N, C-alpha and C positions, 0 to 999 in steps of 0.2 A: 488632888494633891495640893493645889493652891489654897483651897479652903481650909485644909489641914495645916496650913502655914509651913509646909516643907519647902526648902529652897530648891529651885530648879538649876540645872547646869547646861552646858553646851550640848550634851548628849540628849537631854530632855527636849530641848528646842529643836534639835535636828530631827528627832523621831516624830515629834508632833507636827513639824512642817510636812514631813513625808505622809503622815496620816491624813492631814487636811487636804493635801494634794490628791491622794488616792480617793478620798471621799467626795472631792469636787465641791468644797465649801469655801467660797471666796471670803465670806464675812468673817468666819473664824480664822481664816488664813491671815487676814489683815490684823485681827486682834492679836494673834500670836506674834506677828511681825512687830507690832507696837510693844508687846511685852519683851521681846528679844532686844529691841532697841533700848527700852528702859533699863533692862538688866545688864546691858553692855556686852551682849553675846554676838552682835552683828559683825564683830571683828574676826570671829571664828570662821575658818575656811569652809568647813562642811555645812555650817549654818547658812553661810552666804550662798553656797551652791544650791542648797535645798530651797532657799528663798527665791533665787532666780527661776528655778524650775516651777515653783508654786505660782509666782506672778505670771509667768509665760502661759501656764495652763489655765489659770482661773481668773486672773484680773485682766491685764493687757500686756501685749508684748512691749509696748513703749515703757511701761513700768519696769518690766524685767530688764530691758536694755539700760534703763537709768541706773538700776542697782548694779548691773554688770560694769558700767562705766565708773561707778564709785569704788569698786573693789580694786585691789592691787593686781589681780589677774596674773598671779605668779605661778599658778598651777593649771594644768590642762583641764582639770575638773570644771573650772569656771567657764572655759571656752566651750567645753562639751555641753554644759548646761544651757548656755545662750544659743548655741547652734541648734541643739535639740528643740529648744523653745521656738526658734525661728521656723524650723521645719513644721512643727505642729501648727503654727499660725500661717503657714503657706507663704512665709516671707523668704522665698527661695533665693532671690537675688541678694538679699541681705546675708543669707547663709554663705554665699560664695565670697562676698565682701569681707565678712568676719573671718572666714578661712584664710583669705589672702593676708589680712592683718596678722593673724595668728602665726602664719609661717614666714612671711616676708618682712613684717615690721617688728614683731616681738620675738621672732625666731624660736617659737615653741614647736616641739616635735609632736605631731598628731599621733593618736593611738588608734586601735582597731575600731573603737566606738565612734571616734571622730570620722573616720573614713566611711563607715556604714551610713552615718547620718548625711554626710556630704554627698555621697553617691545617690542617696534617695532624693536630694534636692536636684541634682543633675538630671535624674530620671524625670522628675516633674517638669523641668524646663526643657527637656529634650536637647540639652547642650552637649553635643558629641565632643567638641574640642575641649571644653572644661573637663569632661569625663576622662579624656585621654591624658590630660595634664595631671589629674588627680591619680590616675592609674600609675603614672610615673612616680608620684609620691608614695603610693602603696608599695611599689617595688623598692624604692629607696629606703623606706622605713621597715621593710621586712614584714609588712602586715599581711602579705599574701598567704602566709602560713595559717591564718585564721580562716576556717572554712566559710563562715558567713560573709566575710569581706569578699572572698573570691566568688562566692555565689551571687552576690549583688552585682559584681562586675559582669559575669556571664549573663545574668538576667538582663542587664542594660543592653548588651549587644544582641541578645535574643529578641528584644523588643524592636530593635532596628533591623531585624531579620538578617543580620550579618553572622551567619552560622559558621563561616570559616574562622572568624575571630572568636566565636563562642568556643569552638573546639580547641583552638590554640590556648585560650585562657584556661579551659577546663583541664587540659593536659599539663599545664604548668602548675596547677594547684598541688600543694604537698599533701593536703588533707582533703578528702572528698567525703561527703555524706549523702544521705538519701535526698536531701533538698537540692544539692548541686547536680546530682545525676538526673533528678526529675526535671530540673530547670532546662537542662540540655534536651531531654526527650520532648518536653512540651514545646521548646523552641522549634524543633524539627516538625512537630505536628502543625504548629501555626504556619510553617512554610510549606505545608503539604508534601513533605518529604517522608513518606511512610517507610521507605526502605531504611533510611538512616535512623528513623525512630526505633524500628524493630532491632536494628543492629546494636544501637546503644543499650536497648533493653537487655539483649543477650549478654553484652559486655558487663552490664550491671549485675546480672545473675552470676556471671563467672567470678566477679569480684566479691561475691557473697554479701553484697550490700542489702540491707533490709529494704523491702519494697512496700510502699504504703498505698492507700487508696488513690491518691493523686497520680502516682505513677501508673497504676493500672487503668485509670480512666483515660489517661493520655494514650497509652498503648492500644487500648480497645478502640479508641477513636481512629487511630491510624489503620487498624486492621479492618475497618469497614469499607476500605477501598476495594473495588472489584479485583484489582491486580494482586491483592494480598491474601487470597484464599488459602494458600499453603501456610503462610505465617499465622493466619487466623485459626486454622485447625491446630497448629502447634500450641498456640496460646490457649485454645480451648482445653486441650489435654493437660497443659500445665496448671491451669486454674482449678481444674477438677481435683488435682492432687494437693492443693493448698487450702488454707483456711478462707481464701477469698470466695470460694464457692458458697460458704455458709452465709455470706453477706447477701441479703435479699436484693440489694441494688445490682450487684454484679450478676447474680443469678438471673434476674430479669433481663439484663442487657445481653447475656449469653444466649438465653432462649430466643429473644427477639432477633438477635443476629443470626442464629442458626436457622430460624424460619425464613429469613430473608435471603439466605445464601442461594444463588442461582443454580449451582451445580454441586450438590452434596455427594461426596464420594463415600466409599466404605469406611475410610478412616474417620471422617467427621461424624458419621452415624454411630460408629463404634465408640468414639469418645463420649458422645452424649449418653449412650446406653450404659456404658461402664460408669460414667459419672453419676447417673441416677442411682445405679445399684450401690455404689460406694457410699452414697449419702442416704441410703434406706428409702429411696422413693421407688418402691417396687412396682406399684401400679403403673407409674409413668414409664418404667422400663419396658414392661410388656406392651404398652400402648405404642411406644416409640418403635419397638421391634415390628409391630404390625404395619405401621406407617412405612417403615423401611422396605418391607416386602411389597407393599402396594406401589412403591416407587421403583420396583423391580431392581433393587440394589441387593446384590448377593452378599449376605453376611459372612464374615470369616469365622474361624474357630473360636477366637476370643469373644466375639459378639454372641455366638451361640452359647458358649459356656456361661457368660454373664446372664443371659436370658433364662437358661435352665436353672441357674442358682436362684434367680428371682422367683421362678415358678415353685421352687422348693420352699422359699421363704413364705410364699403365699399359701402353701399347702394345697396347690392347685394341680391335681393329677391330670386333669383334662388338658389344661394349657401346656403342662410339661410334656404330655404325650404328643401333642401337636408339634412342639418344637423338636422333640426326639425324632419323629417321623421325617420332619424337614431335614434334620441333620443327616439322617440315613440316606 
């Protein structure tokens, strides 16, 4: 564009700053900064914000701070840019100092992006008192309605293993998503509270919230406790009815868990047999039925029906005849 002698404007410089930041190219970043300075576009707010972001990511935080101090700082976008840059450079105490200046000296109202970044710094510093103070600002500014801000708050309390406060904050959230639900569930897993883990998982299903792999991994971890056999069987049955069984990771975890179960009852055997059948693993279905009989577990009508259906799918009259005789 420059070689073709076309004039650039503020939007050109803003976009190119963003591109060089994404590419991670400090040399070209400094060149475009010089060009913006030469063409008089550094007075533009968006260009200034992009420049602060570029300097913080690619050059040095001191340079970014110098640019920040030179601008008028009349919009929250400048404050967010320097706060984000400080977090990326692990200048977390500087983050809190800038936030204090923003709110108490210059009287700017933070937004949801500001809060999410500040809370990240508090998490890194493990500063509970700062966290509570910022939580007050979140309430004051009405930012709790943003799911990701509320999720960061409950994640901070979960890392402190303060699950009572986690639940309180979770129930106060106006909007919840799969991440916020999973954060609570994982918090209970870390505190070795398997019963609460499974309870929240059931509540999550009742709320018809989408469940992802992180949720399932957390719940499966909780169900490995010896006292959670009943819940593990329920989870077994549910997974077999969902797309999670198609995931090789969960399939392996389920099979491993089933083999390690100390007291497999009729329900757990039936769940595995029906699960194999529903996913067309017919050979494994018959094998599992034989293992069940060797364990002297009496199959119920549903298990027998599933095994007979498998024999039909295998076109195995001999195996089908054996199961039929057993049924009689």
